[in-house]
C-alpha positions as CSV (number, residue, x, y, z in Angstrom):
1,M,84.4,72.7,92.2
2,T,82.6,75.9,93.4
3,F,83.6,79.0,95.4
4,A,80.0,80.2,95.5
5,P,79.6,80.4,99.3
6,L,82.8,82.4,99.6
7,R,81.8,84.6,96.8
8,R,78.5,85.5,98.5
9,R,80.2,86.1,101.8
10,L,83.1,88.2,100.5
11,A,81.7,90.0,97.5
12,G,78.1,90.6,98.8
13,G,77.1,91.5,95.3
14,R,78.4,91.5,91.7
15,P,81.2,89.0,91.6
16,R,83.4,90.7,89.1
17,L,85.3,93.7,90.2
18,A,87.4,93.3,87.1
19,A,90.2,92.5,89.5
20,G,93.0,90.5,88.3
21,A,92.8,92.1,84.9
22,L,96.5,91.2,84.8
23,L,96.2,88.4,87.2
24,L,96.8,85.4,85.1
25,L,99.6,87.0,83.1
26,A,101.3,87.7,86.4
27,M,100.7,84.2,87.7
28,G,101.4,82.4,84.4
29,M,104.7,83.9,83.4
30,V,107.0,81.1,84.7
31,G,110.3,82.2,83.3
32,G,112.4,84.8,85.2
33,C,110.2,85.1,88.2
34,W,113.1,85.3,90.7
35,A,111.1,87.1,93.3
36,C,108.1,84.7,93.6
37,S,107.5,81.1,94.6
38,P,108.4,78.7,91.7
39,V,105.7,76.3,93.0
40,Y,103.1,79.1,93.1
41,V,103.9,80.2,89.5
42,L,104.0,76.6,88.2
43,K,100.6,75.9,89.6
44,A,99.2,79.1,88.1
45,G,100.8,78.3,84.8
46,V,99.2,74.8,84.8
47,A,95.8,76.3,85.6
48,E,96.2,78.9,82.8
49,A,97.2,76.2,80.4
50,R,94.1,74.2,81.2
51,I,91.9,77.2,80.5
52,L,93.6,77.9,77.1
53,R,93.5,74.2,76.2
54,A,89.7,74.1,76.7
55,R,89.0,77.0,74.3
56,Q,86.3,76.7,71.7
57,F,85.7,79.1,68.9
58,I,82.7,81.3,69.7
59,P,81.0,81.0,66.3
60,E,81.0,77.2,66.7
61,V,79.5,77.5,70.2
62,V,76.8,79.9,69.0
63,Q,75.8,77.5,66.3
64,D,75.6,74.5,68.7
65,T,72.0,74.0,69.5
66,A,73.0,71.8,72.5
67,V,74.3,75.0,74.2
68,D,71.7,76.8,76.2
69,P,70.2,79.8,74.4
70,G,71.2,82.3,77.1
71,T,74.9,81.4,76.7
72,R,74.7,81.6,72.9
73,A,73.0,85.0,73.0
74,K,75.6,86.4,75.4
75,L,78.4,85.0,73.3
76,T,76.9,86.7,70.2
77,L,77.0,89.9,72.2
78,V,80.6,89.3,73.1
79,L,81.5,89.2,69.4
80,E,79.5,92.4,68.7
81,A,81.2,94.2,71.6
82,R,84.6,93.0,70.4
83,A,83.9,94.3,66.9
84,Y,82.7,97.6,68.4
85,A,86.0,97.9,70.3
86,A,88.0,97.4,67.2
87,D,86.0,99.2,64.6
88,V,84.6,102.2,66.6
89,L,87.0,102.6,69.6
90,G,90.2,101.8,67.7
91,I,91.4,99.2,70.1
92,D,93.8,96.5,68.8
93,V,91.8,93.5,70.0
94,G,94.1,90.9,68.4
95,D,92.5,87.5,68.7
96,A,91.1,88.1,72.2
97,Y,87.6,87.0,72.9
98,T,87.1,84.9,69.8
99,T,87.0,81.8,71.9
100,F,85.1,80.5,74.9
101,T,86.0,78.3,77.8
102,Q,83.5,76.5,80.0
103,L,84.9,76.3,83.6
104,D,83.8,73.6,86.1
105,R,83.3,76.2,88.8
106,D,81.4,79.5,89.1
107,T,84.5,81.6,90.0
108,L,87.6,81.9,88.0
109,A,90.1,82.5,90.9
110,L,90.5,84.1,94.3
111,V,92.5,87.3,94.6
112,V,94.5,87.9,97.8
113,S,95.6,91.4,98.6
114,A,97.1,93.0,101.7
115,A,98.1,96.4,103.1
116,E,99.9,98.0,106.0
117,R,97.6,98.6,108.9
118,D,98.8,102.2,109.7
119,R,99.4,103.3,106.1
120,L,97.5,103.1,102.8
121,V,100.4,101.1,101.3
122,P,99.7,97.8,99.6
123,R,101.8,94.7,99.9
124,T,103.1,94.1,96.4
125,W,104.6,91.2,94.5
126,W,107.0,91.4,91.5
127,F,106.3,89.5,88.3
128,P,107.8,89.7,84.8
129,V,106.2,92.1,82.3
130,V,103.7,93.6,84.7
131,H,106.3,94.5,87.4
132,R,104.9,95.0,90.9
133,V,101.2,94.2,91.4
134,P,99.2,94.5,94.7
135,Y,97.6,91.0,94.6
136,R,98.2,87.4,94.1
137,G,95.7,84.9,92.6
138,F,94.8,81.4,93.6
139,F,92.7,78.7,92.0
140,S,92.4,76.9,95.3
141,L,90.3,78.2,98.2
142,D,92.5,76.5,100.8
143,E,95.7,78.1,99.3
144,A,94.1,81.5,99.2
145,L,93.0,81.3,102.8
146,A,96.4,80.0,103.8
147,A,98.1,83.0,102.1
148,Q,95.7,85.3,103.8
149,S,96.5,83.8,107.2
150,D,100.2,84.1,106.6
151,L,99.8,87.8,105.7
152,E,97.7,88.5,108.8
153,D,100.4,86.8,110.9
154,D,102.8,89.3,109.4
155,G,100.6,92.1,110.6
156,Y,98.8,93.1,107.4
157,D,95.2,93.9,106.7
158,T,94.0,91.4,104.1
159,Y,91.2,90.9,101.6
160,V,90.2,87.8,99.7
161,R,87.8,88.2,96.8
162,P,86.7,86.3,93.7
163,T,87.4,87.4,90.1
164,A,85.6,86.2,87.0
165,A,87.7,87.7,84.1
166,F,91.2,88.5,83.1
167,S,93.4,89.9,80.3
168,T,96.9,88.7,79.3
169,L,97.5,92.0,77.5
170,G,97.6,90.3,74.1
171,W,100.1,87.6,75.1
172,F,97.5,84.9,74.5
173,N,94.2,84.5,72.7
174,D,92.2,85.3,75.8
175,P,89.0,83.3,75.9
176,V,85.6,84.5,77.3
177,L,85.1,82.4,80.5
178,S,81.8,81.0,81.5
179,T,82.2,82.9,84.8
180,A,82.0,86.2,82.9
181,L,78.6,85.3,81.5
182,K,76.9,85.0,84.9
183,T,76.0,88.7,84.8
184,D,73.4,90.5,82.6
185,E,74.0,91.7,79.0
186,I,75.3,95.2,80.1
187,E,77.9,93.7,82.3
188,V,79.0,91.2,79.7
189,V,79.7,94.1,77.3
190,E,81.3,96.1,80.0
191,T,83.6,93.1,80.9
192,V,84.7,92.7,77.3
193,L,85.5,96.4,76.8
194,H,87.2,96.7,80.3
195,E,89.5,93.8,79.6
196,L,90.2,94.8,76.0
197,S,91.2,98.3,77.2
198,H,94.2,96.6,78.8
199,N,95.3,95.6,75.3
200,H,95.0,99.2,74.2
201,L,96.9,100.7,77.2
202,F,98.9,99.2,79.9
203,V,101.4,101.4,81.9
204,P,103.8,99.1,83.8
205,G,103.8,99.7,87.6
206,Q,100.6,101.8,87.4
207,V,98.0,99.3,88.5
208,G,95.6,101.9,89.9
209,F,95.6,104.0,86.8
210,N,95.3,100.9,84.5
211,E,92.3,99.6,86.3
212,S,90.5,103.0,86.7
213,F,91.1,103.7,83.1
214,A,89.7,100.3,82.2
215,T,86.6,101.0,84.4
216,F,86.1,104.2,82.5
217,V,86.4,102.5,79.1
218,G,84.2,99.6,80.1
219,R,81.4,101.8,81.5
220,V,81.4,104.5,78.9
221,G,82.0,102.0,76.1
222,A,78.9,100.0,77.2
223,I,76.8,103.2,77.1
224,R,78.0,104.0,73.6
225,F,77.4,100.4,72.5
226,F,73.8,100.2,73.7
227,C,72.9,103.8,72.9
228,S,74.0,103.5,69.3
229,P,71.7,102.0,66.7
230,R,72.3,98.3,66.1
231,D,70.5,97.0,63.1
232,G,68.8,100.4,62.9
233,V,67.4,100.2,66.5
234,V,68.6,101.7,69.8
235,D,68.2,99.4,72.8
236,E,66.7,102.3,74.9
237,A,66.2,100.2,78.0
238,R,69.7,99.0,78.2
239,C,71.0,102.3,77.1
240,A,69.3,104.0,80.1
241,R,70.5,101.4,82.5
242,A,74.1,101.6,81.2
243,E,74.0,105.4,81.7
244,A,72.7,104.9,85.3
245,R,75.4,102.5,86.1
246,W,78.1,104.9,85.0
247,R,76.5,107.6,87.2
248,D,76.5,105.1,90.2
249,Y,80.2,104.4,89.6
250,Q,81.1,108.1,89.6
251,R,79.1,108.7,92.8
252,F,80.9,105.8,94.5
253,S,84.3,107.1,93.1
254,V,83.8,110.5,94.7
255,F,82.8,108.9,98.0
256,V,85.7,106.4,98.2
257,D,88.2,109.0,97.2
258,E,87.1,111.2,100.1
259,V,87.4,108.2,102.5
260,V,91.0,107.7,101.3
261,E,91.8,111.4,101.7
262,D,90.5,111.2,105.3
263,L,92.7,108.3,106.0
264,H,95.8,109.8,104.5
265,E,95.4,112.7,106.9
266,I,95.2,110.3,109.8
267,Y,98.2,108.2,108.8
268,G,100.3,111.2,107.8
269,D,99.9,112.9,111.2
270,S,103.3,112.6,112.8
271,S,101.9,113.7,116.2
272,R,100.0,110.5,116.6
273,S,101.4,107.2,117.8
274,R,100.7,104.0,115.8
275,E,98.1,103.0,118.3
276,E,96.4,106.4,118.1
277,K,96.4,106.1,114.3
278,L,94.8,102.7,114.5
279,D,92.1,104.0,116.9
280,A,91.5,107.0,114.6
281,R,91.2,104.9,111.5
282,E,88.4,102.8,113.1
283,A,86.5,106.0,113.8
284,A,87.1,107.1,110.2
285,F,85.8,103.7,108.9
286,A,82.6,104.2,111.1
287,R,82.1,107.7,109.6
288,A,82.6,106.3,106.1
289,L,79.9,103.6,106.6
290,S,77.5,106.2,108.1
291,A,78.1,108.6,105.2
292,F,77.6,105.8,102.7
293,D,74.3,104.9,104.2
294,A,73.1,108.5,104.5
295,D,74.5,110.2,101.5
296,V,75.5,107.7,98.8
297,A,73.1,104.7,99.0
298,P,69.9,106.8,98.5
299,T,71.4,108.3,95.3
300,L,72.2,105.0,93.7
301,E,70.1,103.9,90.7
302,E,71.4,100.5,89.6
303,F,74.1,99.3,92.0
304,S,73.9,98.8,95.7
305,F,77.7,98.3,96.3
306,A,76.6,95.7,98.8
307,G,80.1,94.2,98.8
308,F,81.5,97.5,100.2
309,R,78.9,97.7,102.9
310,Q,79.1,94.0,103.9
311,T,82.8,93.4,103.8
312,P,84.7,94.5,106.9
313,L,86.4,97.8,106.1
314,N,90.2,97.9,106.3
315,N,93.1,99.3,104.3
316,A,93.3,96.2,102.0
317,T,89.6,96.2,101.2
318,L,89.6,100.0,100.6
319,L,92.7,99.9,98.4
320,A,91.1,97.0,96.4
321,R,88.2,99.4,95.5
322,I,90.2,102.6,94.9
323,R,92.2,100.8,92.2
324,Y,89.0,100.6,90.1
325,F,87.2,103.8,91.2
326,H,89.9,106.5,91.5
327,R,88.9,109.8,90.0
328,L,86.2,108.4,87.6
329,P,84.5,111.8,87.3
330,D,87.8,113.2,86.1
331,F,88.0,110.6,83.4
332,D,84.6,111.7,82.4
333,G,85.7,115.4,82.5
334,L,88.5,114.6,80.1
335,L,86.0,112.9,77.8
336,Q,83.9,116.1,77.8
337,R,87.0,118.1,77.1
338,E,87.5,116.0,74.0
339,G,84.0,116.9,72.9
340,G,82.6,113.5,74.1
341,D,84.7,111.7,71.5
342,L,85.6,108.4,73.1
343,P,87.9,107.2,70.4
344,A,89.8,110.5,70.6
345,T,90.0,110.2,74.3
346,L,91.4,106.7,74.1
347,A,94.0,107.9,71.6
348,F,95.0,110.7,73.9
349,F,95.6,108.3,76.7
350,K,97.5,105.9,74.4
351,R,99.7,108.8,73.3
352,E,100.3,110.5,76.6
353,A,100.0,108.1,79.5
354,G,103.4,106.6,79.1
355,R,105.1,110.0,79.0
356,T,104.4,111.0,82.6
357,A,105.4,109.5,86.0
358,D,101.8,109.9,87.2
359,P,99.2,109.3,84.4
360,F,96.5,110.6,86.7
361,S,98.1,114.1,86.2
362,L,96.6,114.1,82.7
363,L,93.1,114.4,84.2
364,P,91.3,117.6,84.9
365,R,90.0,118.2,88.4
366,S,86.2,117.8,88.2
367,S,85.4,115.4,91.0
368,E,81.7,116.2,91.4
369,P,79.2,113.3,91.5
370,P,76.6,113.3,88.7
371,T,73.2,114.6,89.6
């Protein structure tokens, strides 16, 4: 089974937007899900059970000479990144990422999200533990497209995209999936640190904060991992590339936050009719794409964000991105306020994020893209 053509068409670039970091937990918690389809949850639970049943201990896979060297090398890096998260960053990693599951497809699942057409308000679904989340996941392309069609019939903007990784917040011994090893070494480490950050901090009902926080941890953690001596040697090439990728993420964050602000002004204008708002938003989308081409794309060093440029822009596709890119320079600003001490910054968030109704209020305002 493969979703490769859909992935190329919808993602237009890097397949993992760490989306669905909570996806399988939300889908797999069968008991108590009074607000969601029992059939949907049962199917998801069965798929999750198959993934868990197929786990192999990573050290055994690494020692198996029948496994291709590239996979073995990346799995070794997974163990090193996991140890770094525990020993240096102070993350309680539990038993996560000590096992590996080889999937029979190149995409883990498909994530379906939706939003109001005249408001930046996502359609949400309620699940146990994670509460309301703005997406549903499917292991079947046909079922994902059917769900998208139903949502469009109800008048929503929609977005279908692939995901390659997930976290169950420590409920299970999360395996590394073969889909997460399709990227290069920097992205493998970023994936591990991103997903493990959900074990460190998860604020119920705050999907946007949880994912942007995880983006920050994954990106900055990958920099620290590759820029620190390992076996007495700094991997200077990967260190420089990891730093460039974090700069790219911050540039895109500032851009997409500005697009969202522009749309909030349009949708919040009570003098406009719904039809006028819809017309105005199309003009705003056109301005955004022009600004991306003229002002953002020429500054990018490592990422092209081709998926943003190639996917039709609507409220659902925009919200799917803002969840992972909201105020990233401000996360970096807080890191600098803590003297560049990443473990201290993570401890600060762990201590304070659950004490406020809006965890983003903990961040200083410093939204300037890096030079």
